[in-house]
N, C-alpha and C positions, 0 to 999 in steps of 0.2 A: 504494500500500500504506500503511495507517495506521501511525503511528509505533510503537505498542506491538507490533504484529505484526512489523514490521521488526526491532525490537530482539530479540524472541524468536527470530527466524529467523536471527540472526547467529551463525554458528559458525565455528570455524577449519576451513577446507576444504583438504585436501591431495591430493585426487584430482580431476582435471579431464577433461572431454571435449575432444577436439581440435576446438575451435570458434574461429573468428576473432572478436575483439572489435574493433568499429570504433573509430576514434580519437574519434569524436563522443562515445561513451560514456565513454571514458577522460577526456576533457576535463570531462564532467559530474561525474565522480567527484572529479577534482582541484579543480574549482570548489567542490564541497561541502566538501572538506577545508579549503580556503582561507577558508571562512566561520567557522571555529572561532575562539574567543577566544584571545588570546595576551598574554603579559605586556607591558604598555605598548604594546599593539598592534604589537609588534615584527614579527609575521608571519615568524618566524625559520625558514622552511621553503622547501625547493625539492624538486621531485619529478622524477625521471628515469624515464619509463615506457619499458620496453624490450620490443619485440615480436620483434626480430631473434633467431632461434633460435640462431644461431652465437654471438652475444654472450651470451645467457643461459647457454649451455653453458660459455662461458669464465668467467663469473662463478661458476657452480657449481663448476667445476674449481679456481678460485682459492680458494674456501672449503674445498673438500675437501683441497687440498694443504696449506693452513695447518693444518687440523685434524689431518691425518695427521702433520705435523711435530711437533705438540704431543703427539699420541698416542705417537709413537715415543720421545719423551723420557720420557713417563710409563711406558712399558714397563719401563724400568730401575728405576722406583721402586715402581710398583703396577700390575702387568699386568692385574688385574681391572678397575681403574678405567679403564685405557687401553682395554680392550675395550668397556666401557660407553660411553666417550666416542665410540668409533667407531660404535657402534650408534645412539647419539643423533643423530650427524651423518647417518647413512644414513636413519634413519626420520623425523627431524624437521627436516631442512634440505635434503637433496638432492632432495626432491620438487619443489623450485622448478624443476627442469629440465623439468617437464611443465606449468608454469603457462602460460596463454595470454599473460599479460603479467606481467613482473616489474618492480616499481617500486622504485627506490632512493630512500630518504627521507633528505634532507640537512638539517642544521641549522647555524645560525651561532651563535657564542658569545653569551652574554647576561651583561651586567654588572649586578649588583644596584644599586638606587638608592643604597644606603648603603655601597657597597663601600669607598670612601675612608675613611669614618668608622670602619667596623669594622676597617680595617687599623690604625688609630691607637690604638684602645682596648685595655685589658688583655684578654688572651685573645681578641684579634681574630682570630687564625688559626683558632681553634676555631669562632667564630661564622661566619666565612667558609666553613669546611668544611660547617657545618650548612646554610647558605643556598645555597651554590653547588653542593654535591655531593649531600647527602642530600635537600634540599628544592628541588632545582634548578628554577627557574621556566621555563627554556628547555625542559626535557624535559616539563614539565607541559603546555606549549603544544603540543608535538609530539604528545603523547598525545591531546589534544583534537582535533587535526587528523586523526589516524589513526582515531579513533572515527567522525568524520564520514565519512571515506573509506570505512570498512567498511560503515556503514549505507547510504550512497548506492549502493554496489556491490550490496548485497542488494536494495534497492529496484528496481534495474535488472535483477535476475535473475542476478547473479553471486555467487560465493563468494570469500572472501579468507582469507589467513592472514598474520598479523602476526608477523614474525620479528626477533629481535635476535641470533640465533646467528651470523649472518654478520658481526657486528661483529668477530669474531676476525680477519678479513681485511679490515677496513675500509680501511686504507691501501693495500693491494694492489689492492682493487677500484677505488679512485679512480685509481690509477696505470693500471689496465687501461682505464678509460674515457678517460683522457688519451691513451694509446697507440693505442687502437682507433678512437676517435671524435673525438679532439681536444677532448674536453669537460673543462673545468676551471672551477671556480667558486671564486673567491678567498674565503677565510675561511669556507668551508662544509665540513662533514665528515659522513661517513655515520653515521647513528644507527639505521637499521632498514631492513628489506626488507618489501615487501608483495606477496605473490603474489595474482594475480587470475585467475579462470577460471570457466567454466561447470561447476558440480559434476557429478561422474560419477554420484552417487546422492544420495539425500536426506540432507543433513548432519545429524549428531547430535552434540551437545555433551556435555561431562562434566557431572555433577551440580553444582549450585550450593549454596552454604551457605544455611541457613534464614535468613529475615529476622531472627529473634530473635538470631542469632549475630553479625549485622553492624550492628545498628541500636540506638541508644539515644535515647530521647525524653525531653527535659527540658522540662516545662511551666513 
């Protein structure tokens, strides 16, 4: 599939056919993700691809339980927002239970080249906040990898959905992996989930902004 067509056919897919995805395809998708650029070539990513239905169910339940605990607290403050929060979880997160493969995306911390220098100068804390949090190079690298991941999946005939809503239960999910599978990766933390599957129907994406709204050309 040519690149432009692949880009145009990439949509967030939340409904999947019950079809097995061979590990050879999963490996091809991860290999594509790993070709992405990263800050100082840090390659600050690790991917945990889960096909085990029982484990996917447990990951989903972990996210649901954490979301429900937060919603229960919100009930006392703003019941309408609590209800909205529950609906968002149901509609835009729990569909992962039907994914053919659920990939957990991990990242390692990144220390900026000038971290020590910025710590020492006046207003260094604000500079560090700007560089490490708002403009975080580590997360930009993860974003590049996940775009490659999505496009390769489309090329192979699959659909994906990139989620960060599961981050609400990131620590609990990592504990679950350790308990259930003995998996533990030092100095890595969960930053996203990527659902993969064969689309149930032809995916359609939301409308995009006009080029004139997002583009400035200076000659």
